[in-house]
PDB file of N, H, CA, C and O in Angstrom:
ATOM      1  N   MET A   1      78.101 145.859 111.277  1.00  0.00           N
ATOM      2  CA  MET A   1      77.497 144.710 110.438  1.00  0.00           C
ATOM      3  C   MET A   1      76.732 143.770 111.397  1.00  0.00           C
ATOM      4  O   MET A   1      77.185 143.560 112.522  1.00  0.00           O
ATOM      5  N   LYS A   2      75.675 143.247 111.012  1.00  0.00           N
ATOM      6  H   LYS A   2      75.307 143.418 110.098  1.00  0.00           H
ATOM      7  CA  LYS A   2      74.967 142.272 112.181  1.00  0.00           C
ATOM      8  C   LYS A   2      75.974 140.967 112.413  1.00  0.00           C
ATOM      9  O   LYS A   2      76.720 140.534 111.535  1.00  0.00           O
ATOM     10  N   ASN A   3      75.870 140.479 113.615  1.00  0.00           N
ATOM     11  H   ASN A   3      75.264 140.831 114.328  1.00  0.00           H
ATOM     12  CA  ASN A   3      76.660 139.183 113.849  1.00  0.00           C
ATOM     13  C   ASN A   3      77.927 139.169 113.583  1.00  0.00           C
ATOM     14  O   ASN A   3      78.516 138.223 113.061  1.00  0.00           O
ATOM     15  N   GLN A   4      78.585 140.574 114.042  1.00  0.00           N
ATOM     16  H   GLN A   4      78.106 141.343 114.465  1.00  0.00           H
ATOM     17  CA  GLN A   4      80.076 140.583 113.405  1.00  0.00           C
ATOM     18  C   GLN A   4      80.737 140.382 115.007  1.00  0.00           C
ATOM     19  O   GLN A   4      80.231 141.003 115.942  1.00  0.00           O
ATOM     20  N   LEU A   5      81.935 139.438 115.226  1.00  0.00           N
ATOM     21  H   LEU A   5      82.347 138.934 114.466  1.00  0.00           H
ATOM     22  CA  LEU A   5      82.590 139.282 116.057  1.00  0.00           C
ATOM     23  C   LEU A   5      84.104 138.864 115.787  1.00  0.00           C
ATOM     24  O   LEU A   5      84.482 139.199 114.665  1.00  0.00           O
ATOM     25  N   THR A   6      85.010 138.236 116.529  1.00  0.00           N
ATOM     26  H   THR A   6      84.702 137.964 117.441  1.00  0.00           H
ATOM     27  CA  THR A   6      86.332 137.857 116.059  1.00  0.00           C
ATOM     28  C   THR A   6      86.156 136.509 116.143  1.00  0.00           C
ATOM     29  O   THR A   6      85.324 136.045 116.923  1.00  0.00           O
ATOM     30  N   LEU A   7      86.918 135.725 115.352  1.00  0.00           N
ATOM     31  H   LEU A   7      87.594 136.102 114.718  1.00  0.00           H
ATOM     32  CA  LEU A   7      87.140 134.454 115.058  1.00  0.00           C
ATOM     33  C   LEU A   7      87.308 133.608 116.446  1.00  0.00           C
ATOM     34  O   LEU A   7      86.686 132.552 116.552  1.00  0.00           O
ATOM     35  N   ASP A   8      88.074 134.025 117.421  1.00  0.00           N
ATOM     36  H   ASP A   8      88.579 134.883 117.335  1.00  0.00           H
ATOM     37  CA  ASP A   8      87.946 133.377 118.544  1.00  0.00           C
ATOM     38  C   ASP A   8      86.746 132.970 119.580  1.00  0.00           C
ATOM     39  O   ASP A   8      86.689 132.144 120.491  1.00  0.00           O
ATOM     40  N   LYS A   9      85.900 133.822 119.092  1.00  0.00           N
ATOM     41  H   LYS A   9      85.946 134.493 118.352  1.00  0.00           H
ATOM     42  CA  LYS A   9      84.538 134.054 119.988  1.00  0.00           C
ATOM     43  C   LYS A   9      83.611 132.914 119.343  1.00  0.00           C
ATOM     44  O   LYS A   9      82.647 132.552 120.018  1.00  0.00           O
ATOM     45  N   LEU A  10      83.866 132.206 117.851  1.00  0.00           N
ATOM     46  H   LEU A  10      84.650 132.500 117.303  1.00  0.00           H
ATOM     47  CA  LEU A  10      83.078 131.465 117.295  1.00  0.00           C
ATOM     48  C   LEU A  10      82.766 130.214 117.875  1.00  0.00           C
ATOM     49  O   LEU A  10      83.754 129.689 118.390  1.00  0.00           O
ATOM     50  N   GLU A  11      81.775 129.599 117.957  1.00  0.00           N
ATOM     51  H   GLU A  11      80.973 130.025 117.539  1.00  0.00           H
ATOM     52  CA  GLU A  11      81.276 128.363 118.690  1.00  0.00           C
ATOM     53  C   GLU A  11      81.851 127.046 117.498  1.00  0.00           C
ATOM     54  O   GLU A  11      81.968 127.117 116.274  1.00  0.00           O
ATOM     55  N   ILE A  12      82.113 125.954 118.395  1.00  0.00           N
ATOM     56  H   ILE A  12      82.018 125.896 119.388  1.00  0.00           H
ATOM     57  CA  ILE A  12      82.604 124.904 117.636  1.00  0.00           C
ATOM     58  C   ILE A  12      81.180 124.347 116.618  1.00  0.00           C
ATOM     59  O   ILE A  12      80.203 123.885 117.206  1.00  0.00           O
ATOM     60  N   GLY A  13      81.187 124.431 115.311  1.00  0.00           N
ATOM     61  H   GLY A  13      81.981 124.806 114.833  1.00  0.00           H
ATOM     62  CA  GLY A  13      80.339 124.081 114.477  1.00  0.00           C
ATOM     63  C   GLY A  13      79.572 125.141 113.890  1.00  0.00           C
ATOM     64  O   GLY A  13      78.759 124.893 112.999  1.00  0.00           O
ATOM     65  N   GLN A  14      79.779 126.387 114.349  1.00  0.00           N
ATOM     66  H   GLN A  14      80.439 126.589 115.073  1.00  0.00           H
ATOM     67  CA  GLN A  14      79.563 127.625 113.841  1.00  0.00           C
ATOM     68  C   GLN A  14      80.488 127.865 112.416  1.00  0.00           C
ATOM     69  O   GLN A  14      81.686 127.599 112.318  1.00  0.00           O
ATOM     70  N   LYS A  15      79.777 128.335 111.532  1.00  0.00           N
ATOM     71  H   LYS A  15      78.803 128.552 111.611  1.00  0.00           H
ATOM     72  CA  LYS A  15      80.477 128.799 110.480  1.00  0.00           C
ATOM     73  C   LYS A  15      80.385 130.606 110.260  1.00  0.00           C
ATOM     74  O   LYS A  15      79.589 131.339 110.846  1.00  0.00           O
ATOM     75  N   CYS A  16      81.168 130.930 109.508  1.00  0.00           N
ATOM     76  H   CYS A  16      81.815 130.334 109.031  1.00  0.00           H
ATOM     77  CA  CYS A  16      81.266 132.385 109.383  1.00  0.00           C
ATOM     78  C   CYS A  16      82.204 132.653 107.903  1.00  0.00           C
ATOM     79  O   CYS A  16      82.858 131.825 107.269  1.00  0.00           O
ATOM     80  N   LYS A  17      82.022 133.953 107.663  1.00  0.00           N
ATOM     81  H   LYS A  17      81.491 134.625 108.179  1.00  0.00           H
ATOM     82  CA  LYS A  17      83.083 134.467 106.709  1.00  0.00           C
ATOM     83  C   LYS A  17      83.800 135.583 107.219  1.00  0.00           C
ATOM     84  O   LYS A  17      83.300 136.265 108.114  1.00  0.00           O
ATOM     85  N   VAL A  18      85.097 135.883 106.668  1.00  0.00           N
ATOM     86  H   VAL A  18      85.503 135.329 105.941  1.00  0.00           H
ATOM     87  CA  VAL A  18      85.878 136.930 106.990  1.00  0.00           C
ATOM     88  C   VAL A  18      85.432 138.249 106.588  1.00  0.00           C
ATOM     89  O   VAL A  18      84.885 138.453 105.504  1.00  0.00           O
ATOM     90  N   VAL A  19      85.637 139.058 107.367  1.00  0.00           N
ATOM     91  H   VAL A  19      86.081 138.892 108.248  1.00  0.00           H
ATOM     92  CA  VAL A  19      85.481 140.467 107.120  1.00  0.00           C
ATOM     93  C   VAL A  19      86.682 141.149 107.059  1.00  0.00           C
ATOM     94  O   VAL A  19      86.892 141.823 106.051  1.00  0.00           O
ATOM     95  N   SER A  20      87.564 141.107 107.992  1.00  0.00           N
ATOM     96  H   SER A  20      87.393 140.559 108.811  1.00  0.00           H
ATOM     97  CA  SER A  20      89.050 141.970 107.919  1.00  0.00           C
ATOM     98  C   SER A  20      89.844 141.304 108.856  1.00  0.00           C
ATOM     99  O   SER A  20      89.465 140.644 109.823  1.00  0.00           O
ATOM    100  N   LEU A  21      91.466 141.637 108.320  1.00  0.00           N
ATOM    101  H   LEU A  21      91.774 142.173 107.534  1.00  0.00           H
ATOM    102  CA  LEU A  21      92.203 141.063 109.283  1.00  0.00           C
ATOM    103  C   LEU A  21      92.938 142.543 110.374  1.00  0.00           C
ATOM    104  O   LEU A  21      93.291 143.623 109.900  1.00  0.00           O
ATOM    105  N   ASN A  22      92.984 142.262 111.456  1.00  0.00           N
ATOM    106  H   ASN A  22      92.697 141.385 111.841  1.00  0.00           H
ATOM    107  CA  ASN A  22      93.531 143.305 112.230  1.00  0.00           C
ATOM    108  C   ASN A  22      94.904 143.381 112.748  1.00  0.00           C
ATOM    109  O   ASN A  22      95.406 144.249 113.463  1.00  0.00           O
ATOM    110  N   SER A  23      95.428 142.295 112.247  1.00  0.00           N
ATOM    111  H   SER A  23      95.020 141.590 111.666  1.00  0.00           H
ATOM    112  CA  SER A  23      96.791 142.091 112.406  1.00  0.00           C
ATOM    113  C   SER A  23      97.839 142.703 111.391  1.00  0.00           C
ATOM    114  O   SER A  23      97.515 143.096 110.270  1.00  0.00           O
ATOM    115  N   THR A  24      99.318 142.752 111.966  1.00  0.00           N
ATOM    116  H   THR A  24      99.581 142.432 112.876  1.00  0.00           H
ATOM    117  CA  THR A  24     100.297 143.468 111.256  1.00  0.00           C
ATOM    118  C   THR A  24     101.293 142.245 111.031  1.00  0.00           C
ATOM    119  O   THR A  24     101.280 141.111 111.510  1.00  0.00           O
ATOM    120  N   GLY A  25     102.145 142.855 110.154  1.00  0.00           N
ATOM    121  H   GLY A  25     102.155 143.776 109.765  1.00  0.00           H
ATOM    122  CA  GLY A  25     103.718 142.162 110.034  1.00  0.00           C
ATOM    123  C   GLY A  25     103.473 140.622 109.896  1.00  0.00           C
ATOM    124  O   GLY A  25     102.469 140.246 109.291  1.00  0.00           O
ATOM    125  N   SER A  26     104.185 139.885 110.330  1.00  0.00           N
ATOM    126  H   SER A  26     105.000 140.190 110.821  1.00  0.00           H
ATOM    127  CA  SER A  26     104.757 138.494 109.839  1.00  0.00           C
ATOM    128  C   SER A  26     103.136 137.527 110.081  1.00  0.00           C
ATOM    129  O   SER A  26     102.636 136.739 109.278  1.00  0.00           O
ATOM    130  N   ILE A  27     102.659 137.892 111.313  1.00  0.00           N
ATOM    131  H   ILE A  27     103.065 138.532 111.965  1.00  0.00           H
ATOM    132  CA  ILE A  27     101.316 137.393 111.748  1.00  0.00           C
ATOM    133  C   ILE A  27     100.428 137.547 110.211  1.00  0.00           C
ATOM    134  O   ILE A  27     100.196 136.666 109.384  1.00  0.00           O
ATOM    135  N   ARG A  28     100.069 138.915 110.192  1.00  0.00           N
ATOM    136  H   ARG A  28     100.258 139.631 110.864  1.00  0.00           H
ATOM    137  CA  ARG A  28      99.303 139.134 108.746  1.00  0.00           C
ATOM    138  C   ARG A  28      99.387 138.519 107.722  1.00  0.00           C
ATOM    139  O   ARG A  28      98.443 138.085 107.063  1.00  0.00           O
ATOM    140  N   ARG A  29     100.796 138.400 107.435  1.00  0.00           N
ATOM    141  H   ARG A  29     101.563 138.753 107.971  1.00  0.00           H
ATOM    142  CA  ARG A  29     101.273 137.483 106.089  1.00  0.00           C
ATOM    143  C   ARG A  29     100.857 136.040 106.238  1.00  0.00           C
ATOM    144  O   ARG A  29     100.273 135.470 105.317  1.00  0.00           O
ATOM    145  N   ARG A  30     101.137 135.447 107.351  1.00  0.00           N
ATOM    146  H   ARG A  30     101.612 135.911 108.099  1.00  0.00           H
ATOM    147  CA  ARG A  30     100.929 134.254 107.563  1.00  0.00           C
ATOM    148  C   ARG A  30      99.301 133.904 107.493  1.00  0.00           C
ATOM    149  O   ARG A  30      98.848 132.829 107.100  1.00  0.00           O
ATOM    150  N   LEU A  31      98.607 134.911 107.904  1.00  0.00           N
ATOM    151  H   LEU A  31      98.975 135.785 108.223  1.00  0.00           H
ATOM    152  CA  LEU A  31      97.193 134.406 107.728  1.00  0.00           C
ATOM    153  C   LEU A  31      96.544 134.692 106.428  1.00  0.00           C
ATOM    154  O   LEU A  31      95.482 134.140 106.138  1.00  0.00           O
ATOM    155  N   LEU A  32      97.232 135.675 105.492  1.00  0.00           N
ATOM    156  H   LEU A  32      98.094 136.124 105.727  1.00  0.00           H
ATOM    157  CA  LEU A  32      96.754 135.903 104.109  1.00  0.00           C
ATOM    158  C   LEU A  32      97.224 134.672 103.357  1.00  0.00           C
ATOM    159  O   LEU A  32      96.597 134.160 102.430  1.00  0.00           O
ATOM    160  N   ASP A  33      98.371 134.249 103.832  1.00  0.00           N
ATOM    161  H   ASP A  33      98.880 134.665 104.586  1.00  0.00           H
ATOM    162  CA  ASP A  33      99.076 133.095 102.934  1.00  0.00           C
ATOM    163  C   ASP A  33      98.136 131.889 103.168  1.00  0.00           C
ATOM    164  O   ASP A  33      98.118 131.008 102.309  1.00  0.00           O
ATOM    165  N   LEU A  34      97.202 131.762 104.482  1.00  0.00           N
ATOM    166  H   LEU A  34      97.217 132.478 105.180  1.00  0.00           H
ATOM    167  CA  LEU A  34      96.474 130.589 104.821  1.00  0.00           C
ATOM    168  C   LEU A  34      95.161 130.752 103.836  1.00  0.00           C
ATOM    169  O   LEU A  34      94.419 129.803 103.580  1.00  0.00           O
ATOM    170  N   GLY A  35      94.982 132.032 103.339  1.00  0.00           N
ATOM    171  H   GLY A  35      95.585 132.803 103.547  1.00  0.00           H
ATOM    172  CA  GLY A  35      93.837 132.062 102.428  1.00  0.00           C
ATOM    173  C   GLY A  35      92.678 132.895 103.328  1.00  0.00           C
ATOM    174  O   GLY A  35      91.465 132.815 103.135  1.00  0.00           O
ATOM    175  N   LEU A  36      93.354 133.724 104.372  1.00  0.00           N
ATOM    176  H   LEU A  36      94.340 133.789 104.528  1.00  0.00           H
ATOM    177  CA  LEU A  36      91.965 134.469 105.135  1.00  0.00           C
ATOM    178  C   LEU A  36      92.112 135.836 104.441  1.00  0.00           C
ATOM    179  O   LEU A  36      92.873 136.720 104.834  1.00  0.00           O
ATOM    180  N   ILE A  37      91.468 135.900 103.586  1.00  0.00           N
ATOM    181  H   ILE A  37      90.850 135.182 103.267  1.00  0.00           H
ATOM    182  CA  ILE A  37      91.229 137.147 102.823  1.00  0.00           C
ATOM    183  C   ILE A  37      89.633 137.260 103.035  1.00  0.00           C
ATOM    184  O   ILE A  37      89.110 136.335 103.658  1.00  0.00           O
ATOM    185  N   GLY A  38      88.663 138.501 102.489  1.00  0.00           N
ATOM    186  H   GLY A  38      89.088 139.252 101.983  1.00  0.00           H
ATOM    187  CA  GLY A  38      87.573 138.961 102.531  1.00  0.00           C
ATOM    188  C   GLY A  38      86.598 137.630 102.163  1.00  0.00           C
ATOM    189  O   GLY A  38      86.859 136.879 101.223  1.00  0.00           O
ATOM    190  N   ASP A  39      85.727 137.503 102.829  1.00  0.00           N
ATOM    191  H   ASP A  39      85.515 138.114 103.592  1.00  0.00           H
ATOM    192  CA  ASP A  39      84.396 136.514 102.278  1.00  0.00           C
ATOM    193  C   ASP A  39      85.093 135.291 102.315  1.00  0.00           C
ATOM    194  O   ASP A  39      84.486 134.380 101.753  1.00  0.00           O
ATOM    195  N   THR A  40      86.362 134.942 102.886  1.00  0.00           N
ATOM    196  H   THR A  40      86.855 135.683 103.342  1.00  0.00           H
ATOM    197  CA  THR A  40      86.347 133.530 102.626  1.00  0.00           C
ATOM    198  C   THR A  40      85.733 132.740 104.438  1.00  0.00           C
ATOM    199  O   THR A  40      85.954 133.090 105.598  1.00  0.00           O
ATOM    200  N   GLU A  41      84.872 131.515 103.786  1.00  0.00           N
ATOM    201  H   GLU A  41      84.693 131.231 102.844  1.00  0.00           H
ATOM    202  CA  GLU A  41      84.323 131.053 104.622  1.00  0.00           C
ATOM    203  C   GLU A  41      85.217 130.084 105.713  1.00  0.00           C
ATOM    204  O   GLU A  41      86.210 129.449 105.359  1.00  0.00           O
ATOM    205  N   ILE A  42      84.703 130.091 107.035  1.00  0.00           N
ATOM    206  H   ILE A  42      83.896 130.607 107.322  1.00  0.00           H
ATOM    207  CA  ILE A  42      85.322 129.232 107.899  1.00  0.00           C
ATOM    208  C   ILE A  42      84.535 128.376 108.739  1.00  0.00           C
ATOM    209  O   ILE A  42      83.407 128.843 108.899  1.00  0.00           O
ATOM    210  N   GLU A  43      84.738 127.240 109.358  1.00  0.00           N
ATOM    211  H   GLU A  43      85.654 126.861 109.228  1.00  0.00           H
ATOM    212  CA  GLU A  43      84.118 126.914 110.204  1.00  0.00           C
ATOM    213  C   GLU A  43      84.809 126.154 111.236  1.00  0.00           C
ATOM    214  O   GLU A  43      85.623 125.257 111.018  1.00  0.00           O
ATOM    215  N   ALA A  44      84.385 126.626 112.512  1.00  0.00           N
ATOM    216  H   ALA A  44      83.724 127.355 112.689  1.00  0.00           H
ATOM    217  CA  ALA A  44      85.241 125.764 113.616  1.00  0.00           C
ATOM    218  C   ALA A  44      84.883 124.451 114.049  1.00  0.00           C
ATOM    219  O   ALA A  44      83.766 124.047 114.371  1.00  0.00           O
ATOM    220  N   LEU A  45      86.109 123.753 114.013  1.00  0.00           N
ATOM    221  H   LEU A  45      87.016 124.081 113.752  1.00  0.00           H
ATOM    222  CA  LEU A  45      85.809 122.209 113.869  1.00  0.00           C
ATOM    223  C   LEU A  45      85.912 121.646 115.420  1.00  0.00           C
ATOM    224  O   LEU A  45      85.018 121.008 115.976  1.00  0.00           O
ATOM    225  N   GLN A  46      87.088 121.983 115.964  1.00  0.00           N
ATOM    226  H   GLN A  46      87.814 122.502 115.513  1.00  0.00           H
ATOM    227  CA  GLN A  46      87.304 121.483 117.398  1.00  0.00           C
ATOM    228  C   GLN A  46      88.143 122.094 118.286  1.00  0.00           C
ATOM    229  O   GLN A  46      88.937 122.951 117.897  1.00  0.00           O
ATOM    230  N   GLN A  47      88.073 121.777 119.379  1.00  0.00           N
ATOM    231  H   GLN A  47      87.428 121.081 119.696  1.00  0.00           H
ATOM    232  CA  GLN A  47      89.004 122.745 120.225  1.00  0.00           C
ATOM    233  C   GLN A  47      89.954 121.546 120.949  1.00  0.00           C
ATOM    234  O   GLN A  47      89.649 120.396 121.264  1.00  0.00           O
ATOM    235  N   SER A  48      91.211 122.271 121.083  1.00  0.00           N
ATOM    236  H   SER A  48      91.459 123.206 120.827  1.00  0.00           H
ATOM    237  CA  SER A  48      91.897 121.323 122.018  1.00  0.00           C
ATOM    238  C   SER A  48      91.586 121.150 123.600  1.00  0.00           C
ATOM    239  O   SER A  48      90.775 121.898 124.146  1.00  0.00           O
ATOM    240  N   PRO A  49      92.186 120.250 124.225  1.00  0.00           N
ATOM    241  CA  PRO A  49      91.679 119.791 125.630  1.00  0.00           C
ATOM    242  C   PRO A  49      91.723 121.121 126.221  1.00  0.00           C
ATOM    243  O   PRO A  49      90.709 121.591 126.736  1.00  0.00           O
ATOM    244  N   SER A  50      92.759 121.727 126.190  1.00  0.00           N
ATOM    245  H   SER A  50      93.583 121.345 125.772  1.00  0.00           H
ATOM    246  CA  SER A  50      93.306 123.030 127.026  1.00  0.00           C
ATOM    247  C   SER A  50      92.304 124.507 126.345  1.00  0.00           C
ATOM    248  O   SER A  50      92.033 125.593 126.856  1.00  0.00           O
ATOM    249  N   GLY A  51      92.045 124.045 125.315  1.00  0.00           N
ATOM    250  H   GLY A  51      92.265 123.162 124.900  1.00  0.00           H
ATOM    251  CA  GLY A  51      91.093 125.320 124.813  1.00  0.00           C
ATOM    252  C   GLY A  51      91.722 126.263 123.698  1.00  0.00           C
ATOM    253  O   GLY A  51      91.168 127.114 123.002  1.00  0.00           O
ATOM    254  N   ASP A  52      93.081 125.844 123.744  1.00  0.00           N
ATOM    255  H   ASP A  52      93.531 125.153 124.309  1.00  0.00           H
ATOM    256  CA  ASP A  52      93.657 126.725 122.648  1.00  0.00           C
ATOM    257  C   ASP A  52      95.012 126.050 122.060  1.00  0.00           C
ATOM    258  O   ASP A  52      95.928 125.835 122.854  1.00  0.00           O
ATOM    259  N   PRO A  53      95.144 125.757 120.877  1.00  0.00           N
ATOM    260  CA  PRO A  53      94.463 126.409 119.579  1.00  0.00           C
ATOM    261  C   PRO A  53      93.087 125.577 119.138  1.00  0.00           C
ATOM    262  O   PRO A  53      92.816 124.531 119.728  1.00  0.00           O
ATOM    263  N   ILE A  54      92.348 126.018 118.221  1.00  0.00           N
ATOM    264  H   ILE A  54      92.568 126.868 117.743  1.00  0.00           H
ATOM    265  CA  ILE A  54      91.122 125.605 117.738  1.00  0.00           C
ATOM    266  C   ILE A  54      91.495 125.283 116.381  1.00  0.00           C
ATOM    267  O   ILE A  54      92.416 125.925 115.876  1.00  0.00           O
ATOM    268  N   ALA A  55      90.914 124.381 115.718  1.00  0.00           N
ATOM    269  H   ALA A  55      90.166 123.859 116.128  1.00  0.00           H
ATOM    270  CA  ALA A  55      91.048 123.562 114.571  1.00  0.00           C
ATOM    271  C   ALA A  55      89.865 124.303 113.771  1.00  0.00           C
ATOM    272  O   ALA A  55      88.731 124.395 114.241  1.00  0.00           O
ATOM    273  N   TYR A  56      90.261 124.860 112.430  1.00  0.00           N
ATOM    274  H   TYR A  56      91.182 124.785 112.048  1.00  0.00           H
ATOM    275  CA  TYR A  56      88.986 125.579 111.772  1.00  0.00           C
ATOM    276  C   TYR A  56      89.297 124.973 110.299  1.00  0.00           C
ATOM    277  O   TYR A  56      90.419 124.655 109.908  1.00  0.00           O
ATOM    278  N   LEU A  57      88.247 124.885 109.652  1.00  0.00           N
ATOM    279  H   LEU A  57      87.335 125.143 109.971  1.00  0.00           H
ATOM    280  CA  LEU A  57      88.097 124.523 108.180  1.00  0.00           C
ATOM    281  C   LEU A  57      88.110 125.678 107.273  1.00  0.00           C
ATOM    282  O   LEU A  57      87.114 126.388 107.137  1.00  0.00           O
ATOM    283  N   ILE A  58      89.325 125.903 106.587  1.00  0.00           N
ATOM    284  H   ILE A  58      90.134 125.326 106.698  1.00  0.00           H
ATOM    285  CA  ILE A  58      89.756 127.137 105.858  1.00  0.00           C
ATOM    286  C   ILE A  58      89.993 126.471 104.526  1.00  0.00           C
ATOM    287  O   ILE A  58      90.996 125.773 104.382  1.00  0.00           O
ATOM    288  N   ARG A  59      89.113 126.649 103.521  1.00  0.00           N
ATOM    289  H   ARG A  59      88.298 127.217 103.638  1.00  0.00           H
ATOM    290  CA  ARG A  59      89.363 126.553 101.932  1.00  0.00           C
ATOM    291  C   ARG A  59      89.813 125.037 102.067  1.00  0.00           C
ATOM    292  O   ARG A  59      90.926 124.620 101.745  1.00  0.00           O
ATOM    293  N   GLY A  60      88.946 124.397 102.508  1.00  0.00           N
ATOM    294  H   GLY A  60      88.042 124.735 102.769  1.00  0.00           H
ATOM    295  CA  GLY A  60      89.361 122.758 102.422  1.00  0.00           C
ATOM    296  C   GLY A  60      90.522 122.193 103.212  1.00  0.00           C
ATOM    297  O   GLY A  60      90.915 121.031 103.101  1.00  0.00           O
ATOM    298  N   ALA A  61      91.024 123.078 103.996  1.00  0.00           N
ATOM    299  H   ALA A  61      90.705 124.021 104.086  1.00  0.00           H
ATOM    300  CA  ALA A  61      92.291 122.586 104.999  1.00  0.00           C
ATOM    301  C   ALA A  61      91.949 122.792 106.244  1.00  0.00           C
ATOM    302  O   ALA A  61      91.362 123.818 106.586  1.00  0.00           O
ATOM    303  N   VAL A  62      92.310 121.739 107.156  1.00  0.00           N
ATOM    304  H   VAL A  62      92.787 120.905 106.879  1.00  0.00           H
ATOM    305  CA  VAL A  62      92.039 121.863 108.415  1.00  0.00           C
ATOM    306  C   VAL A  62      93.270 122.804 109.038  1.00  0.00           C
ATOM    307  O   VAL A  62      94.415 122.376 108.889  1.00  0.00           O
ATOM    308  N   ILE A  63      93.102 123.874 109.624  1.00  0.00           N
ATOM    309  H   ILE A  63      92.172 124.221 109.745  1.00  0.00           H
ATOM    310  CA  ILE A  63      94.132 124.663 110.309  1.00  0.00           C
ATOM    311  C   ILE A  63      93.890 125.094 111.663  1.00  0.00           C
ATOM    312  O   ILE A  63      92.796 125.570 111.968  1.00  0.00           O
ATOM    313  N   ALA A  64      94.944 124.948 112.608  1.00  0.00           N
ATOM    314  H   ALA A  64      95.832 124.561 112.360  1.00  0.00           H
ATOM    315  CA  ALA A  64      94.904 125.388 114.078  1.00  0.00           C
ATOM    316  C   ALA A  64      95.437 126.619 114.228  1.00  0.00           C
ATOM    317  O   ALA A  64      96.582 126.957 113.928  1.00  0.00           O
ATOM    318  N   LEU A  65      94.538 127.315 114.723  1.00  0.00           N
ATOM    319  H   LEU A  65      93.608 127.040 114.967  1.00  0.00           H
ATOM    320  CA  LEU A  65      95.169 128.933 115.183  1.00  0.00           C
ATOM    321  C   LEU A  65      94.989 128.960 116.521  1.00  0.00           C
ATOM    322  O   LEU A  65      94.081 128.386 117.122  1.00  0.00           O
ATOM    323  N   ARG A  66      96.112 129.829 117.141  1.00  0.00           N
ATOM    324  H   ARG A  66      96.850 130.295 116.652  1.00  0.00           H
ATOM    325  CA  ARG A  66      96.019 130.022 118.550  1.00  0.00           C
ATOM    326  C   ARG A  66      95.183 131.307 118.891  1.00  0.00           C
ATOM    327  O   ARG A  66      95.208 132.236 118.084  1.00  0.00           O
ATOM    328  N   ASN A  67      94.449 131.410 120.038  1.00  0.00           N
ATOM    329  H   ASN A  67      94.429 130.656 120.694  1.00  0.00           H
ATOM    330  CA  ASN A  67      93.335 132.246 120.311  1.00  0.00           C
ATOM    331  C   ASN A  67      94.181 133.651 119.989  1.00  0.00           C
ATOM    332  O   ASN A  67      93.562 134.601 119.509  1.00  0.00           O
ATOM    333  N   GLU A  68      95.403 133.742 120.224  1.00  0.00           N
ATOM    334  H   GLU A  68      95.905 132.970 120.614  1.00  0.00           H
ATOM    335  CA  GLU A  68      96.041 135.155 120.279  1.00  0.00           C
ATOM    336  C   GLU A  68      95.816 135.618 118.547  1.00  0.00           C
ATOM    337  O   GLU A  68      95.551 136.779 118.235  1.00  0.00           O
ATOM    338  N   ASP A  69      95.936 134.754 117.759  1.00  0.00           N
ATOM    339  H   ASP A  69      96.151 133.811 118.012  1.00  0.00           H
ATOM    340  CA  ASP A  69      95.990 135.017 116.145  1.00  0.00           C
ATOM    341  C   ASP A  69      94.601 135.320 115.780  1.00  0.00           C
ATOM    342  O   ASP A  69      94.256 136.385 115.268  1.00  0.00           O
ATOM    343  N   SER A  70      93.671 134.164 116.115  1.00  0.00           N
ATOM    344  H   SER A  70      93.951 133.298 116.531  1.00  0.00           H
ATOM    345  CA  SER A  70      92.332 134.254 115.639  1.00  0.00           C
ATOM    346  C   SER A  70      91.544 135.368 116.263  1.00  0.00           C
ATOM    347  O   SER A  70      90.415 135.521 115.797  1.00  0.00           O
ATOM    348  N   SER A  71      91.945 136.233 117.294  1.00  0.00           N
ATOM    349  H   SER A  71      92.862 136.108 117.673  1.00  0.00           H
ATOM    350  CA  SER A  71      91.247 137.603 118.003  1.00  0.00           C
ATOM    351  C   SER A  71      91.604 138.406 116.815  1.00  0.00           C
ATOM    352  O   SER A  71      90.662 139.107 116.446  1.00  0.00           O
ATOM    353  N   GLN A  72      92.587 138.510 116.163  1.00  0.00           N
ATOM    354  H   GLN A  72      93.353 137.941 116.462  1.00  0.00           H
ATOM    355  CA  GLN A  72      92.732 139.386 115.368  1.00  0.00           C
ATOM    356  C   GLN A  72      91.968 139.219 113.920  1.00  0.00           C
ATOM    357  O   GLN A  72      92.384 139.978 113.045  1.00  0.00           O
ATOM    358  N   ILE A  73      91.146 138.527 113.639  1.00  0.00           N
ATOM    359  H   ILE A  73      90.808 137.911 114.351  1.00  0.00           H
ATOM    360  CA  ILE A  73      90.423 138.324 112.515  1.00  0.00           C
ATOM    361  C   ILE A  73      88.753 138.600 112.543  1.00  0.00           C
ATOM    362  O   ILE A  73      88.039 137.706 112.996  1.00  0.00           O
ATOM    363  N   SER A  74      88.305 139.522 112.181  1.00  0.00           N
ATOM    364  H   SER A  74      88.885 140.249 111.812  1.00  0.00           H
ATOM    365  CA  SER A  74      86.761 140.079 112.210  1.00  0.00           C
ATOM    366  C   SER A  74      86.085 139.036 111.216  1.00  0.00           C
ATOM    367  O   SER A  74      86.455 138.904 110.049  1.00  0.00           O
ATOM    368  N   VAL A  75      85.192 138.406 111.724  1.00  0.00           N
ATOM    369  H   VAL A  75      84.891 138.513 112.671  1.00  0.00           H
ATOM    370  CA  VAL A  75      84.071 137.477 110.883  1.00  0.00           C
ATOM    371  C   VAL A  75      82.708 138.083 111.219  1.00  0.00           C
ATOM    372  O   VAL A  75      82.412 138.804 112.172  1.00  0.00           O
ATOM    373  N   GLU A  76      81.969 137.641 110.251  1.00  0.00           N
ATOM    374  H   GLU A  76      82.209 137.055 109.477  1.00  0.00           H
ATOM    375  CA  GLU A  76      80.661 137.637 110.406  1.00  0.00           C
ATOM    376  C   GLU A  76      79.968 136.082 110.270  1.00  0.00           C
ATOM    377  O   GLU A  76      80.354 135.250 109.449  1.00  0.00           O
ATOM    378  N   LEU A  77      78.954 135.887 111.168  1.00  0.00           N
ATOM    379  H   LEU A  77      78.641 136.563 111.835  1.00  0.00           H
ATOM    380  CA  LEU A  77      78.317 134.683 111.078  1.00  0.00           C
ATOM    381  C   LEU A  77      77.365 134.229 110.123  1.00  0.00           C
ATOM    382  O   LEU A  77      76.444 135.017 109.911  1.00  0.00           O
ATOM    383  N   LEU A  78      77.356 133.269 109.559  1.00  0.00           N
ATOM    384  H   LEU A  78      78.104 132.628 109.731  1.00  0.00           H
ATOM    385  CA  LEU A  78      76.587 132.869 108.224  1.00  0.00           C
ATOM    386  C   LEU A  78      75.170 131.998 108.760  1.00  0.00           C
ATOM    387  O   LEU A  78      74.368 131.556 107.937  1.00  0.00           O
TER     388      LEU A  78
END
């Protein structure tokens, strides 16, 4: 797919949609519980001063995800 990358590579202000989750176990369950299913739109809002975590707008809620977790989410730029 064109413009496919992992969520941790998204620039602040960019929007994308979820293509797939590449994690397993409790992390996968947590991400699914947050609404990260196929075609969910995400916008990168802001980054902490240290660069990790990053705040994302997901289904109307602001969620902070660590780079370790967001690197397991494949997305496509909108």
